[in-house]
Backbone as JSON Lines, residues from 0, in Angstrom:
{"i":0,"aa":"M","n":[17.88,-21.58,2.01],"ca":[16.81,-22.3,1.45],"c":[15.39,-21.04,1.15]}
{"i":1,"aa":"N","n":[15.62,-20.17,2.21],"ca":[14.27,-19.31,2.77],"c":[14.75,-17.96,1.86]}
{"i":2,"aa":"W","n":[15.81,-17.82,0.94],"ca":[15.95,-16.76,0.43],"c":[15.15,-17.0,-1.13]}
{"i":3,"aa":"I","n":[14.92,-18.25,-1.45],"ca":[14.56,-18.59,-2.47],"c":[13.5,-18.59,-2.21]}
{"i":4,"aa":"K","n":[12.55,-19.19,-1.64],"ca":[10.82,-18.74,-1.28],"c":[11.01,-17.52,-1.49]}
{"i":5,"aa":"K","n":[11.81,-16.51,-0.83],"ca":[11.62,-14.75,-1.27],"c":[11.75,-14.9,-2.91]}
{"i":6,"aa":"L","n":[12.19,-15.16,-3.31],"ca":[12.51,-15.01,-4.55],"c":[11.5,-15.11,-4.9]}
{"i":7,"aa":"F","n":[10.6,-16.1,-5.02],"ca":[9.52,-16.53,-5.99],"c":[8.5,-15.99,-5.29]}
{"i":8,"aa":"K","n":[8.14,-15.49,-3.95],"ca":[7.21,-15.64,-3.48],"c":[6.41,-13.91,-4.23]}
{"i":9,"aa":"R","n":[5.6,-14.1,-4.74],"ca":[5.01,-13.25,-5.45],"c":[4.21,-12.02,-4.6]}
{"i":10,"aa":"K","n":[3.94,-10.87,-4.63],"ca":[3.41,-10.14,-3.83],"c":[1.88,-9.7,-3.63]}
{"i":11,"aa":"T","n":[1.1,-9.36,-2.49],"ca":[0.41,-9.34,-3.13],"c":[-0.57,-8.1,-3.25]}
{"i":12,"aa":"E","n":[-1.54,-7.77,-3.45],"ca":[-2.14,-6.33,-4.08],"c":[-1.86,-5.35,-2.87]}
{"i":13,"aa":"L","n":[-2.07,-5.59,-1.88],"ca":[-1.89,-5.09,-0.33],"c":[-0.41,-4.57,-0.35]}
{"i":14,"aa":"E","n":[0.61,-5.75,-0.53],"ca":[1.83,-5.43,-0.45],"c":[1.93,-4.32,-1.2]}
{"i":15,"aa":"K","n":[2.18,-4.48,-2.72],"ca":[2.29,-3.91,-3.89],"c":[1.73,-1.79,-3.39]}
{"i":16,"aa":"L","n":[0.82,-2.14,-2.32],"ca":[0.62,-0.98,-2.26],"c":[0.83,-0.14,-1.24]}
{"i":17,"aa":"E","n":[1.28,-1.0,-0.45],"ca":[1.76,-0.22,0.93],"c":[3.32,0.18,0.55]}
{"i":18,"aa":"D","n":[4.12,-0.87,-0.57],"ca":[5.61,-0.21,-1.07],"c":[5.21,1.17,-2.05]}
{"i":19,"aa":"K","n":[3.99,1.29,-2.14],"ca":[4.1,2.74,-3.33],"c":[3.46,3.69,-2.35]}
{"i":20,"aa":"Y","n":[2.34,3.54,-1.6],"ca":[2.99,4.21,-0.52],"c":[3.94,4.97,0.29]}
{"i":21,"aa":"N","n":[4.81,3.55,0.96],"ca":[5.84,4.14,1.41],"c":[6.97,5.32,0.65]}
{"i":22,"aa":"S","n":[7.27,4.17,-0.44],"ca":[7.74,5.66,-1.81],"c":[7.45,6.74,-1.9]}
{"i":23,"aa":"L","n":[5.77,6.73,-2.11],"ca":[5.36,8.18,-2.24],"c":[5.36,9.09,-0.98]}
{"i":24,"aa":"I","n":[5.35,8.72,0.3],"ca":[5.8,9.4,1.36],"c":[6.99,9.87,1.45]}
{"i":25,"aa":"E","n":[8.02,8.96,1.02],"ca":[9.06,9.18,1.5],"c":[9.72,10.21,-0.21]}
{"i":26,"aa":"Q","n":[9.09,10.4,-1.02],"ca":[9.66,11.29,-2.12],"c":[9.37,12.44,-1.66]}
{"i":27,"aa":"S","n":[7.81,12.54,-1.2],"ca":[7.49,13.71,-0.23],"c":[7.87,14.14,0.05]}
{"i":28,"aa":"Y","n":[8.66,13.7,1.27],"ca":[9.36,14.39,2.04],"c":[10.49,14.77,1.95]}
{"i":29,"aa":"R","n":[11.33,14.4,0.8],"ca":[12.43,14.86,0.67],"c":[12.13,16.15,-0.35]}
{"i":30,"aa":"L","n":[10.65,16.04,-1.17],"ca":[10.78,17.13,-2.02],"c":[10.34,18.31,-1.26]}
{"i":31,"aa":"S","n":[9.71,18.11,-0.01],"ca":[9.29,19.68,1.06],"c":[10.24,20.19,1.03]}
{"i":32,"aa":"W","n":[11.13,20.03,0.82],"ca":[12.57,21.13,1.35],"c":[12.64,21.93,0.49]}
{"i":33,"aa":"V","n":[12.07,21.21,-1.14],"ca":[12.55,21.94,-2.19],"c":[11.62,22.58,-2.84]}
{"i":34,"aa":"N","n":[10.65,21.6,-3.24],"ca":[9.53,22.2,-4.09],"c":[7.84,21.44,-3.23]}
{"i":35,"aa":"R","n":[7.62,22.57,-2.59],"ca":[6.27,22.15,-1.46],"c":[5.17,21.82,-2.42]}
{"i":36,"aa":"T","n":[4.49,22.21,-3.71],"ca":[3.91,22.11,-4.07],"c":[3.75,20.51,-4.88]}
{"i":37,"aa":"K","n":[4.79,20.07,-5.28],"ca":[5.12,18.81,-5.92],"c":[5.01,17.85,-4.47]}
{"i":38,"aa":"S","n":[5.81,18.06,-3.57],"ca":[5.17,17.57,-2.31],"c":[3.77,17.44,-1.85]}
{"i":39,"aa":"D","n":[3.15,18.4,-1.78],"ca":[1.57,18.15,-1.4],"c":[0.7,17.25,-2.75]}
{"i":40,"aa":"E","n":[1.62,17.43,-3.71],"ca":[0.54,16.52,-5.07],"c":[0.9,14.9,-4.72]}
{"i":41,"aa":"L","n":[1.84,14.79,-4.16],"ca":[2.73,13.51,-3.75],"c":[2.42,13.05,-2.56]}
{"i":42,"aa":"K","n":[1.73,13.52,-1.18],"ca":[1.21,13.67,-0.15],"c":[-0.48,13.18,-0.92]}
{"i":43,"aa":"F","n":[-1.07,14.12,-1.56],"ca":[-2.49,13.56,-1.74],"c":[-2.54,11.92,-2.6]}
{"i":44,"aa":"E","n":[-1.52,12.37,-3.62],"ca":[-1.42,11.02,-4.35],"c":[-1.18,9.32,-3.44]}
{"i":45,"aa":"A","n":[-0.9,10.2,-1.85],"ca":[0.23,8.83,-1.69],"c":[-1.42,8.74,-0.27]}
{"i":46,"aa":"N","n":[-2.13,9.78,-0.24],"ca":[-3.69,9.28,0.59],"c":[-4.66,8.78,0.05]}
{"i":47,"aa":"E","n":[-4.45,8.75,-1.37],"ca":[-5.73,7.86,-2.13],"c":[-4.96,6.61,-2.51]}
{"i":48,"aa":"V","n":[-3.91,6.34,-2.21],"ca":[-3.09,4.51,-2.39],"c":[-3.85,4.24,-0.9]}
{"i":49,"aa":"L","n":[-3.31,4.77,0.25],"ca":[-3.7,5.04,1.35],"c":[-5.32,4.32,1.54]}
{"i":50,"aa":"T","n":[-6.02,4.9,1.41],"ca":[-7.94,4.7,1.02],"c":[-7.79,3.49,0.35]}
{"i":51,"aa":"E","n":[-7.4,3.1,-0.81],"ca":[-7.23,2.39,-2.17],"c":[-6.6,1.01,-0.76]}
{"i":52,"aa":"M","n":[-5.47,0.99,-0.04],"ca":[-5.49,0.08,1.08],"c":[-6.25,-0.59,1.82]}
{"i":53,"aa":"T","n":[-7.33,0.62,2.34],"ca":[-7.88,0.51,3.56],"c":[-9.35,-0.18,2.99]}
{"i":54,"aa":"R","n":[-9.73,0.12,1.48],"ca":[-10.92,-0.39,0.51],"c":[-10.64,-2.17,1.11]}
{"i":55,"aa":"L","n":[-9.46,-2.2,0.25],"ca":[-8.47,-3.93,0.2],"c":[-9.01,-4.56,1.37]}
{"i":56,"aa":"E","n":[-8.26,-3.67,2.52],"ca":[-8.28,-4.48,3.9],"c":[-9.8,-5.21,4.17]}
{"i":57,"aa":"R","n":[-10.4,-3.86,4.01],"ca":[-11.92,-4.03,4.42],"c":[-12.47,-5.7,3.25]}
{"i":58,"aa":"E","n":[-12.61,-5.27,1.85],"ca":[-12.73,-6.04,0.93],"c":[-12.06,-7.44,1.65]}
{"i":59,"aa":"L","n":[-11.32,-7.71,2.24],"ca":[-10.44,-8.83,2.5],"c":[-11.24,-9.1,3.7]}
{"i":60,"aa":"Y","n":[-11.35,-8.45,4.74],"ca":[-11.83,-9.14,6.31],"c":[-13.53,-9.51,5.85]}
{"i":61,"aa":"N","n":[-14.17,-8.98,5.26],"ca":[-15.69,-9.07,5.13],"c":[-15.63,-10.7,3.88]}
{"i":62,"aa":"K","n":[-14.56,-11.24,3.09],"ca":[-14.51,-12.18,1.99],"c":[-14.13,-13.0,3.65]}
{"i":63,"aa":"D","n":[-13.32,-13.41,4.5],"ca":[-13.05,-14.07,5.16],"c":[-13.88,-14.1,6.34]}
{"i":64,"aa":"R","n":[-14.66,-12.89,6.67],"ca":[-15.7,-13.34,7.42],"c":[-16.95,-13.92,6.99]}
{"i":65,"aa":"R","n":[-17.06,-14.27,5.55],"ca":[-18.38,-14.92,5.38],"c":[-18.19,-15.83,5.04]}
{"i":66,"aa":"K","n":[-16.69,-16.48,4.58],"ca":[-16.42,-17.54,4.11],"c":[-16.6,-18.35,5.87]}
{"i":67,"aa":"R","n":[-16.24,-17.92,6.96],"ca":[-16.23,-18.44,7.99],"c":[-17.62,-18.81,8.5]}
{"i":68,"aa":"S","n":[-18.57,-17.82,8.2],"ca":[-19.54,-18.01,8.92],"c":[-20.96,-18.91,7.56]}
{"i":69,"aa":"N","n":[-20.0,-19.26,6.54],"ca":[-20.53,-20.4,5.9],"c":[-19.82,-21.72,5.94]}
{"i":70,"aa":"S","n":[-19.02,-21.65,6.83],"ca":[-18.15,-22.8,7.38],"c":[-18.8,-24.03,8.38]}
């Protein structure tokens, strides 16, 4: 029954960004042995994703705080 819930559960925007970040970091590490320039580009892109994740987390936190203070 639990696998059914996982099957139909949609990922949040934050979860999607986490997956993208982890994938970019992994690719960057693999390429660091072969192509340092491309590895650095992927690290930079991963850092941009991390910044977006931080912004989204702050936004969600502030939204929750406002919601609680209004209640």
